[in-house]
FITOR-328815 format. One record per residue (C-alpha): residue in three letters; x, y, z. Coordinates in nm, 4 decimals, padded with zeros to 6 digits. Each point is the difference from the previous one (the first is absolute). Layout:
BEGIN
@res = ala, u = X, v = Y, w = Z
...
END
This chain:
BEGIN
@res = met, u = -00.5534, v = 01.1757, w = -03.9279
@res = asp, u = 00.2690, v = -00.2702, w = -00.1029
@res = ala, u = 00.1692, v = -00.1665, w = 00.2907
@res = pro, u = 00.3479, v = 00.1260, w = 00.0867
@res = ala, u = 00.2814, v = -00.1948, w = -00.1485
@res = arg, u = 00.1469, v = -00.0260, w = 00.3591
@res = pro, u = -00.1698, v = 00.0184, w = 00.3382
@res = trp, u = -00.0664, v = 00.3215, w = 00.1526
@res = pro, u = 00.2751, v = 00.1151, w = 00.2441
@res = pro, u = -00.0585, v = -00.0980, w = 00.3551
@res = pro, u = -00.0493, v = 00.3597, w = 00.1280
@res = leu, u = -00.2808, v = 00.0408, w = -00.2369
@res = gly, u = -00.1925, v = -00.2970, w = 00.1336
@res = ala, u = 00.0621, v = 00.0875, w = 00.3713
@res = tyr, u = -00.1218, v = 00.3547, w = -00.0956
@res = ala, u = -00.3080, v = -00.1179, w = -00.1833
@res = glu, u = -00.0974, v = -00.2420, w = 00.2904
@res = glu, u = 00.0784, v = 00.2337, w = 00.2894
@res = arg, u = -00.2297, v = 00.2683, w = -00.1540
@res = glu, u = -00.2642, v = -00.2439, w = -00.1233
@res = leu, u = 00.0237, v = 00.1267, w = -00.3627
@res = phe, u = -00.1909, v = -00.3243, w = -00.1208
@res = arg, u = -00.3021, v = 00.0678, w = 00.2121
@res = leu, u = 00.0091, v = 00.3682, w = -00.1033
@res = leu, u = -00.0155, v = -00.0951, w = -00.3812
@res = gln, u = -00.2503, v = -00.2660, w = 00.0807
@res = asn, u = -00.2226, v = 00.2710, w = 00.1501
@res = met, u = 00.0368, v = 00.2212, w = -00.2738
@res = leu, u = -00.0873, v = -00.2558, w = -00.2649
@res = glu, u = -00.3096, v = -00.0934, w = 00.2011
@res = glu, u = -00.1118, v = 00.3665, w = -00.0150
@res = leu, u = 00.0647, v = 00.0148, w = -00.3628
@res = leu, u = -00.2084, v = -00.2979, w = -00.0855
@res = ile, u = -00.2811, v = 00.1116, w = 00.2289
@res = his, u = -00.0190, v = 00.3664, w = -00.1159
@res = lys, u = 00.1390, v = -00.0247, w = -00.3633
@res = pro, u = 00.1070, v = 00.3565, w = -00.0165
@res = asp, u = 00.0534, v = 00.1794, w = -00.3315
@res = asp, u = 00.3477, v = 00.1067, w = 00.1111
@res = pro, u = 00.1449, v = -00.2910, w = 00.1887
@res = ile, u = 00.3474, v = 00.1671, w = 00.0582
@res = gln, u = -00.1561, v = 00.3027, w = 00.1614
@res = tyr, u = -00.2383, v = -00.2210, w = 00.1995
@res = met, u = 00.2885, v = -00.1824, w = 00.1543
@res = ile, u = 00.1906, v = 00.3142, w = 00.0830
@res = asn, u = -00.3026, v = 00.1407, w = 00.1809
@res = his, u = -00.0522, v = -00.3461, w = 00.1690
@res = leu, u = 00.3656, v = 00.0221, w = 00.1228
@res = lys, u = -00.0540, v = 00.3561, w = 00.1293
@res = gln, u = -00.3014, v = -00.1198, w = 00.2077
@res = asn, u = 00.2290, v = -00.2351, w = 00.2061
@res = asn, u = -00.2923, v = -00.1961, w = 00.1222
@res = asp, u = 00.0760, v = -00.3591, w = -00.0685
@res = asp, u = 00.0241, v = -00.0813, w = 00.3626
@res = ala, u = -00.3366, v = 00.1894, w = 00.0898
@res = pro, u = -00.2500, v = -00.2401, w = 00.1629
@res = arg, u = -00.3054, v = -00.1016, w = -00.2016
@res = ile, u = -00.2400, v = -00.1966, w = 00.2212
@res = cys, u = -00.3588, v = -00.1276, w = -00.0149
@res = val, u = -00.1815, v = -00.1025, w = 00.3067
@res = leu, u = -00.2870, v = -00.2224, w = -00.0637
@res = gly, u = -00.2652, v = -00.2149, w = 00.1939
@res = pro, u = -00.3485, v = -00.0675, w = 00.0747
@res = pro, u = -00.2376, v = 00.2604, w = 00.1594
@res = ala, u = 00.0770, v = 00.0880, w = 00.3533
@res = ser, u = 00.3579, v = -00.1465, w = -00.0228
@res = gly, u = 00.1660, v = 00.3137, w = 00.0784
@res = lys, u = -00.0479, v = 00.2129, w = -00.3307
@res = thr, u = -00.2777, v = 00.2139, w = -00.1463
@res = thr, u = -00.1886, v = -00.0203, w = -00.3228
@res = val, u = -00.2034, v = 00.2320, w = -00.2155
@res = glu, u = -00.2487, v = -00.1072, w = -00.2762
@res = ile, u = 00.1149, v = 00.1730, w = -00.3276
@res = pro, u = -00.0100, v = -00.1466, w = -00.3524
@res = asn, u = 00.3171, v = -00.1765, w = -00.1074
@res = ala, u = 00.0933, v = 00.2255, w = -00.2945
@res = leu, u = -00.0395, v = 00.3077, w = 00.2128
@res = trp, u = 00.2081, v = -00.1611, w = 00.2805
@res = ala, u = 00.2827, v = -00.0734, w = -00.2393
@res = asn, u = 00.0054, v = 00.3495, w = -00.1388
@res = leu, u = -00.0095, v = 00.1605, w = 00.3430
@res = ile, u = 00.2799, v = -00.2331, w = 00.1363
@res = gln, u = 00.2151, v = 00.0626, w = -00.3158
@res = glu, u = -00.0450, v = 00.3790, w = 00.0342
@res = arg, u = 00.0763, v = 00.0021, w = 00.3618
@res = leu, u = 00.3122, v = -00.2439, w = -00.0061
@res = ser, u = 00.1458, v = 00.2245, w = -00.2939
@res = asn, u = 00.0401, v = 00.2844, w = 00.2283
@res = val, u = 00.3549, v = 00.0927, w = 00.0988
@res = asp, u = -00.0346, v = -00.1002, w = 00.3608
@res = cys, u = -00.1107, v = -00.3561, w = -00.0891
@res = met, u = 00.2677, v = -00.0423, w = -00.2484
@res = lys, u = 00.2952, v = 00.1218, w = 00.2215
@res = gln, u = -00.1279, v = -00.1404, w = 00.3348
@res = gly, u = -00.1932, v = -00.3000, w = -00.1038
@res = trp, u = -00.3567, v = -00.0773, w = 00.0752
@res = ile, u = -00.2397, v = -00.2478, w = 00.2089
@res = leu, u = -00.3265, v = -00.0841, w = -00.1837
@res = glu, u = -00.2711, v = -00.1360, w = 00.2407
@res = gly, u = -00.2846, v = -00.2172, w = -00.1007
@res = phe, u = 00.0566, v = 00.0032, w = -00.3764
@res = pro, u = -00.0064, v = -00.2022, w = -00.2163
@res = glu, u = -00.2872, v = -00.2000, w = 00.1113
@res = asn, u = -00.0377, v = -00.2212, w = -00.3077
@res = gln, u = 00.1829, v = -00.1241, w = -00.3001
@res = glu, u = -00.1347, v = 00.2810, w = -00.2284
@res = gln, u = 00.1307, v = 00.2553, w = 00.2371
@res = ala, u = 00.3447, v = -00.1584, w = 00.0284
@res = trp, u = 00.0342, v = -00.0149, w = -00.3829
@res = met, u = -00.1097, v = 00.3582, w = -00.0230
@res = leu, u = 00.2841, v = 00.0824, w = 00.2449
@res = gln, u = 00.2579, v = -00.1957, w = -00.1951
@res = ser, u = -00.0973, v = 00.1503, w = -00.3436
@res = ser, u = 00.0388, v = 00.3435, w = 00.1664
@res = gly, u = 00.3595, v = -00.0824, w = 00.1054
@res = ile, u = -00.1109, v = -00.0309, w = 00.3616
@res = ile, u = 00.1959, v = -00.3070, w = 00.1201
@res = pro, u = 00.0409, v = -00.0502, w = 00.3824
@res = arg, u = 00.3277, v = -00.1322, w = 00.1361
@res = his, u = -00.1688, v = -00.1335, w = 00.3089
@res = val, u = -00.3674, v = -00.1188, w = 00.0372
@res = val, u = -00.1080, v = -00.0646, w = 00.3589
@res = val, u = -00.3339, v = -00.2002, w = 00.0599
@res = leu, u = -00.1501, v = -00.0009, w = 00.3476
@res = tyr, u = -00.2265, v = -00.2925, w = 00.0761
@res = ala, u = -00.2147, v = -00.1128, w = 00.2883
@res = ala, u = -00.2804, v = -00.2454, w = 00.0665
@res = asp, u = -00.3406, v = 00.1325, w = -00.1256
@res = thr, u = -00.1413, v = -00.0297, w = 00.3466
@res = val, u = 00.2691, v = 00.2354, w = 00.1237
@res = leu, u = -00.0537, v = 00.2378, w = -00.2761
@res = ile, u = -00.3733, v = 00.0139, w = 00.0574
@res = glu, u = 00.0445, v = 00.0565, w = 00.3697
@res = arg, u = 00.2405, v = 00.2808, w = -00.0670
@res = asn, u = -00.2296, v = 00.1652, w = -00.2489
@res = ser, u = -00.2998, v = -00.0120, w = 00.2404
@res = gly, u = 00.2044, v = 00.2082, w = 00.2518
@res = lys, u = 00.0722, v = 00.3017, w = -00.2216
@res = arg, u = -00.1178, v = 00.3396, w = 00.0924
@res = leu, u = 00.0291, v = 00.3239, w = -00.2013
@res = asp, u = 00.0444, v = 00.3512, w = 00.1192
@res = pro, u = -00.2361, v = 00.2161, w = -00.2256
@res = phe, u = 00.2020, v = 00.3137, w = 00.0710
@res = thr, u = 00.3614, v = -00.1332, w = -00.0988
@res = glu, u = -00.0965, v = -00.3167, w = -00.1803
@res = glu, u = 00.2543, v = -00.1795, w = 00.2161
@res = val, u = -00.0785, v = -00.3850, w = 00.0482
@res = tyr, u = 00.0252, v = -00.1427, w = 00.3404
@res = his, u = -00.0603, v = -00.3465, w = 00.1430
@res = thr, u = -00.1867, v = -00.0956, w = 00.3112
@res = thr, u = 00.2586, v = -00.2573, w = 00.0879
@res = phe, u = 00.3233, v = 00.0968, w = -00.1721
@res = gly, u = 00.0009, v = 00.3793, w = -00.0323
@res = trp, u = -00.2508, v = 00.1740, w = 00.2362
@res = pro, u = 00.0590, v = 00.3828, w = 00.0315
@res = ser, u = 00.0985, v = 00.1374, w = 00.3381
@res = asp, u = -00.1934, v = 00.3142, w = -00.0382
@res = pro, u = -00.3475, v = -00.0335, w = 00.1399
@res = leu, u = -00.1410, v = 00.2764, w = -00.2455
@res = val, u = 00.1156, v = -00.2136, w = -00.2803
@res = gln, u = -00.1341, v = -00.3251, w = 00.1418
@res = gln, u = -00.3497, v = 00.1704, w = 00.0281
@res = arg, u = -00.0166, v = 00.1077, w = -00.3636
@res = leu, u = 00.1245, v = -00.3266, w = -00.1611
@res = val, u = -00.2592, v = -00.1742, w = -00.2155
@res = lys, u = -00.0087, v = -00.3573, w = -00.1515
@res = pro, u = 00.0527, v = 00.0052, w = -00.3809
@res = glu, u = -00.3100, v = -00.0960, w = -00.2129
@res = asp, u = 00.1807, v = -00.2970, w = -00.1793
@res = leu, u = 00.1011, v = -00.2055, w = 00.2955
@res = ser, u = -00.2578, v = -00.2774, w = -00.0202
@res = glu, u = 00.1355, v = -00.3505, w = 00.0128
@res = gln, u = -00.1732, v = -00.0894, w = -00.3319
@res = lys, u = 00.1853, v = 00.2952, w = -00.1767
@res = met, u = 00.3253, v = -00.1012, w = 00.1425
@res = ser, u = -00.0495, v = -00.3571, w = -00.1026
@res = asn, u = -00.0747, v = 00.1135, w = -00.3542
@res = lys, u = 00.3159, v = 00.2014, w = -00.0028
@res = leu, u = 00.2076, v = -00.2818, w = 00.1225
@res = leu, u = -00.1530, v = -00.2281, w = -00.2557
@res = glu, u = 00.0920, v = 00.2363, w = -00.2762
@res = tyr, u = 00.3599, v = 00.0463, w = 00.1303
@res = his, u = 00.0512, v = -00.3756, w = -00.0023
@res = arg, u = -00.1323, v = -00.0440, w = -00.3432
@res = asn, u = 00.2314, v = 00.2733, w = -00.1423
@res = phe, u = 00.3144, v = -00.0366, w = 00.1930
@res = pro, u = 00.1460, v = -00.3256, w = -00.1494
@res = ala, u = 00.0458, v = 00.1864, w = -00.3250
@res = val, u = 00.1712, v = 00.2798, w = 00.1576
@res = phe, u = 00.2390, v = -00.2523, w = 00.1850
@res = gln, u = 00.0875, v = -00.1482, w = -00.3382
@res = ile, u = 00.1177, v = 00.3444, w = -00.1317
@res = tyr, u = 00.2171, v = 00.1092, w = 00.2949
@res = gln, u = 00.1015, v = -00.3377, w = 00.1457
@res = lys, u = 00.3645, v = 00.0662, w = -00.0355
@res = val, u = -00.0111, v = 00.3152, w = 00.1987
@res = leu, u = -00.2765, v = -00.0891, w = 00.2381
@res = lys, u = 00.0151, v = -00.0787, w = 00.3707
@res = ser, u = -00.3047, v = -00.1046, w = 00.2010
@res = ile, u = -00.0114, v = 00.1276, w = 00.3694
@res = asn, u = -00.2375, v = -00.1081, w = 00.2733
@res = ala, u = -00.2054, v = 00.2979, w = 00.0986
@res = asp, u = -00.1527, v = -00.1592, w = 00.3042
@res = gln, u = 00.2798, v = 00.1198, w = 00.2435
@res = pro, u = 00.1006, v = 00.3106, w = 00.1587
@res = ser, u = 00.0272, v = 00.2924, w = -00.2491
@res = met, u = 00.3662, v = 00.0642, w = 00.1136
@res = asp, u = 00.0821, v = -00.3535, w = -00.0947
@res = val, u = -00.1648, v = 00.0217, w = -00.3470
@res = leu, u = 00.1945, v = 00.3249, w = -00.0557
@res = ser, u = 00.3366, v = -00.1468, w = 00.0893
@res = gln, u = -00.0432, v = -00.2862, w = -00.2296
@res = val, u = -00.1203, v = 00.2138, w = -00.2872
@res = leu, u = 00.3095, v = 00.2418, w = 00.0484
@res = thr, u = 00.2257, v = -00.3062, w = 00.0062
@res = tyr, u = -00.1355, v = -00.1138, w = -00.3266
@res = val, u = -00.0037, v = 00.3269, w = -00.1914
@res = gln, u = 00.3525, v = 00.0895, w = 00.1105
@res = thr, u = 00.1358, v = -00.3146, w = -00.1760
@res = arg, u = 00.0963, v = -00.0163, w = -00.3603
@res = his, u = -00.0967, v = -00.2861, w = -00.2324
@res = arg, u = 00.2813, v = -00.2103, w = -00.1570
@res = ser, u = 00.1751, v = 00.1846, w = -00.2703
@res = ala, u = 00.0191, v = -00.1389, w = -00.3556
@res = ala, u = 00.3515, v = 00.1296, w = -00.0407
@res = pro, u = 00.2574, v = -00.2442, w = -00.1286
@res = phe, u = 00.1685, v = -00.1793, w = 00.3015
@res = thr, u = 00.3604, v = -00.1159, w = -00.0312
@res = pro, u = 00.1002, v = -00.1425, w = 00.3367
@res = arg, u = 00.3220, v = 00.1171, w = 00.1611
@res = ile, u = 00.0438, v = -00.1700, w = 00.3174
@res = leu, u = 00.2909, v = 00.0001, w = 00.2717
@res = phe, u = 00.0637, v = -00.2731, w = 00.2441
@res = cys, u = 00.2222, v = 00.0754, w = 00.3068
@res = gly, u = 00.0875, v = -00.2181, w = 00.2846
@res = pro, u = 00.2762, v = -00.1981, w = 00.1877
@res = pro, u = 00.1758, v = -00.2859, w = -00.1533
@res = gly, u = -00.2117, v = -00.3127, w = 00.0043
@res = ser, u = -00.3299, v = 00.1764, w = 00.0204
@res = gly, u = -00.1409, v = -00.1315, w = -00.3235
@res = lys, u = 00.0450, v = 00.2947, w = -00.2322
@res = ser, u = 00.1257, v = -00.2279, w = -00.2970
@res = leu, u = -00.2786, v = -00.2331, w = 00.0325
@res = gln, u = -00.2719, v = 00.2445, w = 00.0094
@res = ala, u = 00.1579, v = 00.1883, w = -00.2898
@res = ala, u = 00.0041, v = -00.3287, w = -00.1945
@res = leu, u = -00.3600, v = -00.0589, w = 00.0644
@res = ile, u = -00.1079, v = 00.3592, w = -00.0981
@res = ala, u = 00.2032, v = -00.0193, w = -00.3152
@res = gln, u = -00.1330, v = -00.3333, w = -00.0955
@res = lys, u = -00.3755, v = 00.0867, w = 00.0595
@res = tyr, u = 00.0043, v = 00.3602, w = -00.1453
@res = gly, u = 00.2745, v = -00.0129, w = -00.2479
@res = val, u = 00.1990, v = 00.2820, w = 00.1562
@res = val, u = 00.3916, v = -00.0036, w = -00.0275
@res = asn, u = 00.1658, v = -00.1677, w = 00.3124
@res = ile, u = 00.3233, v = 00.2163, w = 00.0843
@res = cys, u = 00.2345, v = -00.1026, w = 00.2683
@res = cys, u = 00.2557, v = 00.2859, w = 00.0250
@res = gly, u = 00.2949, v = -00.2365, w = 00.1107
@res = gln, u = -00.0807, v = -00.2431, w = -00.2868
@res = leu, u = -00.0198, v = 00.2859, w = -00.2436
@res = leu, u = 00.3479, v = 00.1106, w = 00.0969
@res = lys, u = 00.1338, v = -00.3513, w = -00.0448
@res = glu, u = -00.1659, v = -00.0172, w = -00.3601
@res = ala, u = 00.1478, v = 00.3403, w = -00.0930
@res = val, u = 00.3467, v = -00.1351, w = 00.0918
@res = ala, u = -00.0641, v = -00.3257, w = -00.1712
@res = asp, u = -00.1201, v = 00.1682, w = -00.3221
@res = lys, u = 00.3216, v = 00.2192, w = 00.0076
@res = thr, u = -00.1956, v = 00.3234, w = -00.0516
@res = lys, u = 00.1729, v = 00.3330, w = 00.0487
@res = leu, u = -00.1712, v = 00.0531, w = 00.3447
@res = gly, u = 00.0640, v = -00.3716, w = 00.0947
@res = glu, u = 00.3737, v = 00.0286, w = -00.0727
@res = leu, u = -00.0036, v = 00.2956, w = 00.2548
@res = ala, u = -00.1753, v = -00.2063, w = 00.2672
@res = lys, u = 00.2027, v = -00.3127, w = -00.0560
@res = pro, u = 00.2957, v = 00.0940, w = 00.2253
@res = tyr, u = -00.2363, v = 00.0896, w = 00.2867
@res = ile, u = -00.1972, v = -00.3341, w = -00.0297
@res = asp, u = 00.3259, v = -00.2027, w = -00.0299
@res = asn, u = 00.1487, v = 00.1349, w = 00.2998
@res = gly, u = -00.3154, v = -00.0121, w = 00.2096
@res = tyr, u = -00.0644, v = 00.3690, w = 00.0322
@res = pro, u = -00.3325, v = 00.1936, w = -00.0435
@res = val, u = -00.0324, v = 00.1422, w = -00.3310
@res = pro, u = -00.0307, v = 00.3752, w = 00.0186
@res = asp, u = -00.3516, v = 00.1334, w = -00.0054
@res = asn, u = 00.0477, v = 00.2235, w = -00.3080
@res = leu, u = 00.1120, v = -00.2902, w = -00.2031
@res = val, u = -00.2916, v = -00.2276, w = 00.1321
@res = met, u = -00.2445, v = 00.2719, w = -00.0968
@res = lys, u = 00.1263, v = 00.0142, w = -00.3496
@res = ile, u = -00.0219, v = -00.3690, w = -00.0424
@res = leu, u = -00.3510, v = -00.0174, w = 00.1661
@res = ala, u = -00.1283, v = 00.3108, w = -00.1881
@res = glu, u = 00.1029, v = -00.1640, w = -00.3375
@res = arg, u = -00.1929, v = -00.3197, w = 00.0825
@res = leu, u = -00.3053, v = 00.1701, w = 00.1442
@res = asn, u = -00.0338, v = 00.2262, w = -00.3060
@res = ala, u = 00.0160, v = -00.2862, w = -00.2366
@res = leu, u = -00.3065, v = -00.0663, w = -00.2322
@res = asp, u = -00.1285, v = -00.3212, w = 00.2036
@res = cys, u = 00.0189, v = 00.1961, w = 00.3337
@res = met, u = -00.1653, v = 00.3057, w = -00.1382
@res = thr, u = -00.2724, v = -00.2018, w = -00.1655
@res = asn, u = -00.0711, v = -00.2885, w = 00.2567
@res = gly, u = 00.1189, v = 00.1538, w = 00.3163
@res = trp, u = 00.2387, v = -00.1201, w = 00.2510
@res = val, u = 00.0666, v = -00.1403, w = 00.3617
@res = leu, u = 00.3300, v = 00.0943, w = 00.1353
@res = tyr, u = 00.1804, v = -00.1258, w = 00.3208
@res = gly, u = 00.3521, v = 00.0366, w = 00.1300
@res = phe, u = -00.0050, v = 00.3699, w = -00.0501
@res = pro, u = -00.0366, v = 00.2504, w = 00.1615
@res = arg, u = 00.1701, v = -00.1015, w = 00.3187
@res = asp, u = 00.0340, v = 00.3440, w = 00.1606
@res = ile, u = -00.1628, v = 00.3415, w = -00.0151
@res = glu, u = 00.2732, v = 00.1428, w = -00.2242
@res = gln, u = -00.0703, v = -00.2752, w = -00.2643
@res = gly, u = -00.3862, v = 00.0647, w = 00.0326
@res = glu, u = 00.0624, v = 00.3732, w = -00.0716
@res = glu, u = 00.2131, v = -00.1004, w = -00.2958
@res = leu, u = -00.2857, v = -00.2194, w = -00.1355
@res = gln, u = -00.2333, v = 00.2964, w = 00.0186
@res = lys, u = 00.2337, v = 00.2472, w = -00.1621
@res = ser, u = 00.0334, v = -00.2444, w = -00.2815
@res = his, u = -00.3895, v = -00.0118, w = -00.0334
@res = ile, u = -00.0051, v = -00.3618, w = 00.0987
@res = ile, u = -00.3120, v = 00.0270, w = 00.2248
@res = pro, u = -00.2308, v = -00.2766, w = 00.1133
@res = asn, u = -00.3568, v = 00.0209, w = -00.0932
@res = arg, u = -00.2504, v = 00.1628, w = 00.2367
@res = ile, u = -00.3518, v = -00.1261, w = 00.1123
@res = glu, u = -00.2867, v = 00.1456, w = 00.1930
@res = thr, u = -00.1335, v = -00.1652, w = 00.3076
@res = ser, u = -00.2371, v = 00.0947, w = 00.2746
@res = ser, u = 00.1527, v = 00.0523, w = 00.3463
@res = ser, u = -00.3185, v = 00.1091, w = 00.1728
@res = glu, u = -00.3460, v = 00.1288, w = -00.0918
@res = glu, u = 00.1281, v = 00.3448, w = -00.0636
@res = glu, u = 00.3119, v = -00.0058, w = -00.2236
@res = gln, u = 00.1825, v = -00.1944, w = -00.2748
@res = leu, u = 00.3778, v = -00.0693, w = 00.0231
@res = ile, u = 00.2241, v = -00.0254, w = -00.2958
@res = ile, u = 00.2307, v = -00.3111, w = 00.0626
@res = lys, u = 00.3004, v = -00.0750, w = -00.2101
@res = leu, u = 00.0549, v = -00.3736, w = -00.1111
@res = val, u = 00.2816, v = -00.0413, w = 00.2173
@res = phe, u = -00.0022, v = -00.3065, w = 00.2369
@res = phe, u = 00.2222, v = -00.0626, w = 00.3045
@res = phe, u = 00.0281, v = -00.3579, w = 00.0989
@res = asn, u = 00.0304, v = -00.0556, w = 00.3854
@res = leu, u = 00.1453, v = -00.3101, w = 00.1403
@res = pro, u = 00.1323, v = -00.0911, w = 00.3510
@res = tyr, u = 00.3804, v = -00.0488, w = 00.0198
@res = glu, u = -00.0488, v = -00.3581, w = 00.1157
@res = cys, u = -00.1887, v = -00.0869, w = -00.3058
@res = ile, u = 00.2555, v = 00.1847, w = -00.2322
@res = met, u = 00.2793, v = -00.2240, w = 00.1498
@res = glu, u = -00.2098, v = -00.3191, w = -00.0196
@res = arg, u = -00.0813, v = 00.0571, w = -00.3780
@res = leu, u = 00.3488, v = 00.0962, w = -00.1049
@res = ser, u = 00.2385, v = -00.1908, w = 00.2191
@res = gln, u = -00.1478, v = -00.3289, w = -00.0958
@res = arg, u = -00.0049, v = 00.0584, w = -00.3716
@res = arg, u = 00.2331, v = -00.2488, w = -00.1996
@res = ile, u = 00.0785, v = -00.0397, w = -00.3687
@res = asp, u = 00.0930, v = -00.3089, w = -00.2092
@res = pro, u = 00.3178, v = 00.0643, w = -00.1801
@res = val, u = -00.0699, v = -00.2629, w = -00.2605
@res = thr, u = -00.3474, v = 00.1125, w = -00.0990
@res = gly, u = -00.0247, v = 00.3415, w = 00.1248
@res = glu, u = -00.3225, v = -00.0857, w = 00.1814
@res = arg, u = -00.0725, v = 00.1779, w = 00.3269
@res = tyr, u = -00.1156, v = -00.1708, w = 00.3206
@res = his, u = -00.0831, v = 00.0981, w = 00.3602
@res = thr, u = 00.0773, v = -00.2271, w = 00.2919
@res = thr, u = -00.3448, v = 00.0627, w = 00.1546
@res = phe, u = -00.2377, v = 00.1181, w = -00.2685
@res = arg, u = 00.1342, v = -00.1911, w = -00.3048
@res = pro, u = 00.2552, v = -00.2712, w = 00.0960
@res = ala, u = 00.1966, v = -00.2009, w = -00.2521
@res = pro, u = -00.1921, v = -00.3041, w = -00.1272
@res = thr, u = 00.3022, v = -00.2511, w = 00.0325
@res = pro, u = 00.2838, v = -00.0416, w = 00.2279
@res = glu, u = 00.2315, v = 00.0156, w = -00.3037
@res = ile, u = -00.1215, v = 00.3555, w = -00.0809
@res = gln, u = -00.0016, v = 00.0832, w = 00.3682
@res = ala, u = 00.3789, v = -00.0939, w = 00.0195
@res = arg, u = 00.1032, v = 00.2328, w = -00.2636
@res = leu, u = -00.2001, v = 00.3308, w = 00.0850
@res = arg, u = 00.1908, v = 00.3000, w = 00.0600
@res = gln, u = -00.0775, v = 00.3359, w = 00.1715
@res = asn, u = 00.0463, v = 00.3284, w = -00.1614
@res = pro, u = 00.2426, v = 00.2196, w = 00.2086
@res = arg, u = -00.2527, v = 00.2660, w = -00.0021
@res = asp, u = -00.2263, v = -00.2226, w = 00.2086
@res = thr, u = 00.2172, v = -00.0365, w = 00.2914
@res = glu, u = -00.1474, v = 00.1292, w = 00.3168
@res = glu, u = 00.2705, v = 00.2474, w = 00.0258
@res = asn, u = -00.0514, v = 00.1464, w = -00.3547
@res = ile, u = -00.3805, v = 00.0001, w = 00.0396
@res = glu, u = 00.0327, v = 00.1982, w = 00.3286
@res = lys, u = 00.2022, v = 00.2715, w = -00.1767
@res = arg, u = -00.2518, v = 00.0115, w = -00.3023
@res = val, u = -00.2919, v = 00.0341, w = 00.2305
@res = glu, u = 00.1805, v = 00.2624, w = 00.2109
@res = thr, u = 00.0743, v = 00.2082, w = -00.3045
@res = tyr, u = -00.3554, v = -00.0197, w = -00.1113
@res = tyr, u = -00.1541, v = 00.1102, w = 00.3367
@res = arg, u = 00.2651, v = 00.2830, w = 00.0287
@res = asn, u = -00.1551, v = 00.1646, w = -00.3044
@res = ala, u = -00.3554, v = -00.1482, w = 00.0039
@res = lys, u = -00.1660, v = 00.2742, w = 00.2331
@res = glu, u = 00.1105, v = 00.2954, w = -00.2266
@res = leu, u = -00.1171, v = -00.1845, w = -00.3039
@res = glu, u = -00.3401, v = -00.0763, w = 00.1510
@res = asp, u = -00.0303, v = 00.3556, w = 00.0935
@res = phe, u = 00.0772, v = 00.1029, w = -00.3634
@res = tyr, u = -00.2666, v = -00.2345, w = -00.1241
@res = glu, u = -00.2269, v = 00.0841, w = 00.2971
@res = asp, u = -00.3149, v = -00.1067, w = -00.1914
@res = ala, u = 00.1210, v = -00.3556, w = -00.0932
@res = phe, u = -00.1613, v = -00.3346, w = 00.0868
@res = his, u = 00.1530, v = -00.2055, w = 00.2725
@res = val, u = -00.0114, v = -00.3763, w = -00.0529
@res = asn, u = 00.0100, v = -00.2616, w = 00.2695
@res = ala, u = 00.2276, v = -00.2435, w = -00.1684
@res = asp, u = -00.0027, v = -00.2650, w = 00.2739
@res = gln, u = -00.2901, v = -00.1797, w = -00.1593
@res = asp, u = -00.0919, v = -00.2228, w = -00.2913
@res = pro, u = 00.1539, v = 00.1540, w = -00.3264
@res = his, u = -00.3581, v = -00.0314, w = -00.1727
@res = val, u = -00.1441, v = 00.2164, w = 00.2837
@res = val, u = 00.2720, v = 00.2436, w = -00.0443
@res = phe, u = -00.0580, v = 00.0005, w = -00.3833
@res = glu, u = -00.3886, v = 00.0545, w = 00.0481
@res = phe, u = 00.0774, v = 00.3034, w = 00.2153
@res = ile, u = 00.2379, v = 00.1582, w = -00.2612
@res = glu, u = -00.2383, v = -00.0798, w = -00.2807
@res = ser, u = -00.2974, v = 00.1444, w = 00.1575
@res = ser, u = 00.1911, v = 00.3277, w = 00.0657
@res = ile, u = 00.1313, v = 00.0130, w = -00.3662
@res = ile, u = -00.3370, v = -00.0399, w = -00.1589
@res = lys, u = -00.1771, v = 00.2812, w = 00.1807
@res = pro, u = -00.1002, v = 00.3155, w = -00.1818
@res = leu, u = 00.2679, v = 00.2420, w = -00.1459
@res = pro, u = 00.0618, v = 00.3282, w = 00.1949
@res = cys, u = -00.2224, v = 00.2984, w = -00.0143
@res = lys, u = 00.0017, v = 00.3184, w = 00.1730
@res = lys, u = -00.2045, v = 00.0324, w = 00.3161
@res = leu, u = -00.3501, v = 00.1632, w = -00.0541
@res = lys, u = -00.0382, v = 00.3155, w = 00.1773
@res = ser, u = -00.2542, v = -00.0145, w = 00.3011
@res = leu, u = -00.3500, v = 00.0905, w = -00.1138
END
């Protein structure tokens, strides 16, 4: 399809990202390439009706006695049986867990060629001595074929205890041969599934193993969907928003937008909206929110912002402005992050900069500007290099202690409601080295894109 002559309207982009349309199309394309149906359109319609893209597909692998069972069946027959079973409606709708298979590279390739591709592969491991010891303690109930263990799972019923027998294949030599075979085959399997594989130590209580397995299979792998960063910085005056925005923009090529500067540029360029904003700015009054939103929306919907992404600071300043942003489909990106072993949180790329009042006052009240060169200085952190420059420095009226106090008070009057509105935002300790702050922000931005939380298994 030819590229559109102009970018898609912002609501379309927000709609597609919110409903993960790219991932949906990617999944359907994968299914088409694997199954090569005669009627691709009807196949995709049936795929959408199944609504199973989030169904878990898990393989649990590991050596003998690591906590899974195996059966000796020829590879081709195994693949046919598994494909037939996993094609049933219950597996397609609810997902599946495949235990102990594949055991070697040939079996893994058979699964792949049959379109059976796990989303998560869990590999249990333990020292060979531990596995041999575990295997020697196995006991079998010949009536029920239940497997028990002399140490880890002895039955409480005396009648069951009396009839337990030792399986025939528990010799240490046979176990050693099985382990040797496993260690010979597993590296090839690892290479095939390495991008979706997680190794878990099986030499620990079974509940701990289960907890780690659940944590892994309930996560989603990094999405390949296009990522155009949309980032909001909020914080009191002097908290370092402009510096961090400049660093992010420089490193990642996103558009750096200061709302206050944007309004001044609109006035200077004598745009229609700028002419409407000019009387307010000239007289020191706040520009009405509806006018700010029009100027801001026009800028953020420009081609460079739509293509490269943006980092915005200076707006919103209160909850009403935040709601206006949302209504205009100017919504920051979301990422997925673990909050515990049991859940995934969706977090917006909104950052609140926190800085003590004393630090704000120190940073702003000591700022000075050279009226000759326009160079900025700070009496503590960046003093003027010569007495001559020092003598001609001037202070911006905005940086007097009285004006700083008013600006900070205005910010904190609205900050609580704005933080509640962006309740899943990041909070940044701005009272530290700027490079430390930048590393924290950067590490948050480059995490995986959002995905819906997997249903509990």
